[in-house]
C-alpha positions, -999 to +999 in steps of 0.1 A: +254-190+481+226-167+474+248-137+483+273-148+457+247-151+431+232-116+438+240-093+408+264-064+414+250-028+413+249-014+378+272+015+388+301-006+401+331-007+379+350-040+372+375-031+399+347-029+425+338-066+419+372-075+434+366-055+466+356-071+498+321-061+512+339-041+539+358-021+513+327-015+492+309-003+524+338+020+531+337+035+496+299+040+498+303+057+532+330+081+517+306+089+489+279+099+514+304+119+535+316+138+504+282+155+502+280+167+538+266+201+527+233+184+521+231+167+556+203+176+580+207+176+617+203+139+622+228+130+594+253+153+611+247+135+645+251+101+628+285+112+615+296+123+650+286+089+663+306+071+636+337+093+644+335+084+681+324+118+693+287+110+695+285+120+731+281+156+719+254+150+694+227+164+717+246+197+717+245+197+679+209+187+679+198+213+704+214+241+683+201+226+650+236+223+634+232+208+600+258+199+574+258+233+556+271+249+589+299+225+596+326+242+575+321+275+593+323+260+628+352+274+649+366+265+683+347+293+701+315+282+684+318+247+700+325+263+733+294+284+731+272+253+725+284+237+757+316+218+748+339+231+775+368+207+773+395+218+748+404+182+740+368+174+731+366+205+708+399+196+691+386+160+685+354+173+669+372+198+647+396+171+636+367+149+626+350+177+608+381+187+588+383+151+575+350+158+556+365+183+532+395+161+526+374+131+515+375+121+479+351+093+468+377+078+444+412+089+434+412+117+409+427+112+375+456+134+364+458+150+329+489+167+316+476+197+297+501+220+278+483+251+289+473+244+326+499+218+335+490+187+355+453+189+364+431+166+384+397+154+375+369+139+395+360+103+386+326+114+373+342+138+349+365+110+337+334+088+330+319+116+309+352+121+290+353+084+283+321+084+262+318+083+224+299+116+225+327+134+242+355+116+224+339+129+192+354+163+201+389+150+193+379+152+156+365+188+155+391+216+150+388+244+176+395+271+150+379+255+119+395+268+087+422+288+105+443+256+106+447+260+068+464+294+076+482+289+109+502+256+109+501+253+147+463+257+150+457+220+150+441+218+185+405+204+189+374+210+210+384+180+231+413+197+250+395+230+251+366+215+270+389+198+294+406+232+301+373+249+306+362+223+331+394+226+351+392+264+352+355+262+362+365+241+392+393+265+400+371+295+401+344+278+421+369+265+446+385+299+450+352+315+458+344+287+482+377+290+501+375+328+502+338+331+511+326+300+530+294+319+538+284+313+501+278+276+511+291+263+478+286+226+480+306+198+464+277+191+441+277+228+430+314+225+421+309+192+403+280+205+383+300+236+373+328+214+362+305+191+342+290+222+325+325+234+315+333+199+302+301+196+281+295+232+270+308+226+234+294+191+228+271+205+201+297+219+178+297+205+142+324+201+116+350+229+117+333+244+148+317+279+142+318+274+104+290+248+108+266+269+129+277+303+116+279+296+078+266+262+068+234+258+087+221+294+080+224+287+043+213+251+043+183+257+066+175+294+066+141+287+082+155+278+116+175+297+142+199+270+154+229+275+177+255+251+189+245+257+225+211+241+217+228+211+203+252+209+233+222+205+256+207+178+234+240+160+230+245+161+268+211+145+273+220+118+247+254+112+264+238+107+298+211+084+285+232+064+261+259+057+287+234+052+316+252+078+337+223+088+360+230+061+386+267+071+385+258+107+390+236+099+420+264+077+434+287+107+433+262+129+452+243+146+425+205+151+429+184+144+398+168+161+380+178+194+396+215+190+390+210+180+354+188+211+349+216+232+365+242+218+342+222+225+311+212+259+322+248+269+325+254+258+289+224+274+272+206+296+296+170+291+310+155+259+297+120+275+296+126+304+272+090+316+275+094+320+313+128+337+309+112+370+300+084+368+326+101+356+358+126+374+379+145+342+384+140+319+354+164+291+364+154+258+380+187+242+389+198+266+416+180+293+436+186+330+432+210+332+461+234+311+440+231+333+409+268+338+407+273+301+398+257+309+364+285+333+356+314+309+357+312+289+325+292+312+302+287+347+316+257+362+299+260+394+320+294+407+309+313+379+290+340+373+317+340+335+320+364+306+321+354+296+285+372+328+273+401+323+297+409+289+282+406+297+246+426+329+250+455+310+265+451+279+243+445+296+210+474+321+215+497+292+224+489+273+192+486+304+169+519+319+181+502+351+194+510+367+227+483+364+253+481+396+274+455+383+299+464+363+330+434+345+344+454+335+376+453+371+387+415+373+383+412+341+404+431+359+432+407+388+433+374+372+425+347+378+452+309+375+452+290+407+462+254+417+462+243+437+432+207+449+430+195+420+451+215+393+433+249+378+439+275+384+412+312+377+408+332+409+412+369+418+412+392+445+426+389+480+414+425+480+403+418+452+379+396+473+356+425+481+332+434+444+330+398+436+320+399+462+291+431+444+281+412+411+281+386+423+257+413+439+236+430+406+234+397+390+223+395+415+194+431+410+184+425+373+182+394+379+160+412+404+137+445+384+134+432+349+134+395+341+138+385+365+110+416+362+089+407+369+053+422+337+039+408+316+067+374+331+062+374+324+024+385+288+030+356+283+054+333+299+027+346+274+002+341+245+026+306+257+032+299+258-006+312+222-008+291+210+020+260+227+005+266+209-028+272+176-010+244+180+016+217+157+002+242+132-010+258+124+024+237+099+043+241+094+081+222+068+100+205+080+132+181+066+158+157+039+146+177+034+114+165+067+100+188+084+075+198+121+078+218+145+057+246+169+067+220+197+075+193+175+090+217+155+113+213+183+139+177+170+145+189+136+158+218+133+182+226+098+173+233+109+137+249+142+148+274+123+170+288+107+138+294+141+121+330+154+125+357+171+104+361+138+087+333+147+063+359+169+045+380+138+037+349+117+030+340+141+002+375+148-010+383+110-014+349+100-028+344+087-063+306+094-064+295+115-095+270+133-073+299+147-052+320+158-081+313+196-077+319+195-039+350+174-044+364+199-069+360+228-044+378+209-017+405+199-041+410+236-049+415+242-012+441+215-009+459+228-040+456+264-027+435+276-056+415+299-034+392+328-041+411+361-041+403+390-018+396+422-037+396+444-006+379+455+025+356+485+032+332+498+058+298+516+059+292+547+079+265+529+100+261+492+108+240+473+083+217+445+090+230+417+068+207+390+053+214+365+025+192+386+002+213+417+010+245+398+002+231+385-031+220+420-041+255+433-033+271+406-055+247+416-083+257+453-079+294+444-079+289+427-113+271+458-126+297+483-112+318+484-143+340+515-149+331+534-181+366+528-195+366+492-183+378+463-203+354+446-226+373+413-228+363+402-193+328+396-182+320+393-145+288+378-132+272+380-097+282+345-090+319+355-095+318+376-063+316+366-027+308+392+000+316+385+036+305+408+064+326+405+096+314+420+129+341+429+154+332+439+189+341+435+226+316+406+230+284+426+236+280+442+201+281+480+204+280+480+242+309+483+266+310+450+286+329+466+315+297+487+322+282+454+334+311+445+356+311+453+393+342+460+414+350+462+451+378+482+469+400+470+497+383+494+522+350+475+518+351+440+503+313+436+504+302+468+485+300+465+447+308+496+427+307+505+390+337+521+372+330+542+341+354+543+312+363+580+317+375+570+352+400+546+338+418+562+308+412+586+279+430+562+256+402+536+256+381+532+225+350+554+219+333+526+199+331+490+209+320+475+176+327+478+139+316+461+107+340+450+080+328+443+044+351+420+025+348+412-012+363+381-029+365+370-065+362+334-076+381+340-108+418+339-101+435+348-134+454+381-134+432+398-160+399+390-143+413+401-109+425+434-123+390+441-137+373+428-105+393+452-083+381+481-104+345+468-100+350+467-063+363+503-061+334+516-083+310+497-061+324+513-029+319+548-045+283+540-054+275+525-020+292+555-002+315+531+017+349+539+030+379+541+008+397+507+002+433+508+013+450+502-021+424+518-044+448+546-054+470+519-069+445+495-084+421+521-098+438+555-099+413+567-126+384+562-102+395+573-067+396+611-073+359+610-084+347+608-048+352+641-029+350+627+006+378+602-003+399+631-017+395+651+015+398+622+038+435+627+044+437+665+040+445+685+071+460+655+090+494+660+106+521+633+107+502+614+134+467+618+119+455+640+148+445+673+131+410+686+138+404+706+106+396+697+070+388+715+038+352+718+027+338+721-008+343+759-008+379+757+002+374+770+037+387+753+068+360+737+089+362+717+122+367+680+116+349+655+139+375+633+155+363+598+162+384+572+178+376+537+164+381+503+179+409+495+154+432+519+136 
């Protein structure tokens, strides 16, 4: 009777309560066996006894064979340690092979439009089935781009599932190709969890929130969504009591929790990161390659990009030129300057340049689309006006606003794209200005783009710099300008867009190491001039876009002339259509006049005309985008 009254373990599911004690014991034993890589010598001998081949445990004990060595054991190894009979060796090998076929519970199958039918470990499913993760269903992956691209309706939820799947695929591929890396089941599971949870910290409309709204609402802090992802992950684990479940599935706490969070946001101790050679706590330096799977700080080649390339292209209707499956086939771990890094075949270097070119195409055509950007700017303005009037209850009943919710994960977990509809459908007088801005978006009464220009050198952009430019735009009135239109600094919006290959002005391929088929273990570097002369000379550029809030034809006509005059005064590049919109201004700048002289039909001439009328050599510079 007492046995029947004994409470069940906290980590048992309702289905477990219907199992017999024998079935529960079998399930627990399978869980233990699934983490054989952590076994010592005695645990290995115990498994041999349980499998009926315990008569050879003394041989295993004498040669100190622990769980981490089991997968690399071959038939001749067993013969060397004294097991002479072939039948005995085959029986032992059969029992050992069962270890890497063990699954603690049946995996769940998800049907993903990008990766097909994918299987997920039960622990991953438990994380997915939490309110903190389900929140990602209501956060658009591409933010304001959905207002431009009708198919871009996908959310962070499915992206995170895709990243988790690809993280497991890459870890498994390395494990099968190089068993000497000793990648354990818990290693793979932690990498998958990191992929699953790496975007938990995104706010409404994804990068609009951390890239536009927070810097303006709280300019005194340097906040990134990765920081919030770590905090949200801690809240998810605590709020859903997942630590016992994690231990049940073979994770070791707190080391594995640290490992998961370090993959998302880097070293947890930022002060030690600059002092120590190896700043991570979750895994030792010999497993450094595991930190390059989800978020690769070394060169940017990671499964996060692989998924959003494929997923975003699919929903945007843009061709994806990078095939991650090919990278999986050639991925290997090699020693590089005393650390282990993920490398690929030398013949793949061209494909990697294509990968980063695809990234830039996506930014130029979709992520930094001029209409999508201005819509996000308008949403940001609405959020700023509504900030203090939106109240969100957090921990302990404390109330937070849109901008302060990031300080409390219980409050932040309630913040999704729905705040757009909350403001739009409100009747509060305090939200009238914010409501009108969002209504203008719905009715497509958007700020109009006056044009795009570039500076000769990259400019460090601050909010003060942008405000000074907006004031200068208002003052840049042509001498023969119209006096019936008055433009103020607040009528202009300046956006600065930075385009690059993922590492600012640096070439990320310089941080990639390759191997050749003659020697799979030696890592080599391949310079750009060894690949092709058609590759870009520069890997970053800065675009300056100017918008006008007044949308009537007369105001736009005058504002465009202000923009051209401002570009002349700032010594910026010639806007594309300035000869049409301001023909009376464009000849005034000599460099603009000479800009196209001396070019042949394909723009490849190397001479130009100087101020004295003489031919002089012209410096040819290949830019990232033509």
